[in-house]
Residue, then its C-alpha position, 0 to 999 in steps of 0.5 A: m500500499d505504501e508504494l501505490f503512489g510513492n508516498i506522494f500523498d503521505f500528508n503527516g510526513d510519517g513515511r507511510t501512506d495510511a488508509i485515509e492518505m490512500a483514499i484522498g490520493f485516489q479522490i484527487m486522481e478522480e477529480a483531475e481525471n473527471g476534470d478533463q472530461e467535463e460536460i457542457 
């Protein structure tokens, strides 16, 4: 689990990406992906 994003979403700086940080990472990625495909 720690290696999926390379600790890019390790917000508390403990060297590990916990479940909440991972969920935030997925949400950020999903929003970024959906932003490119916005419907008018």
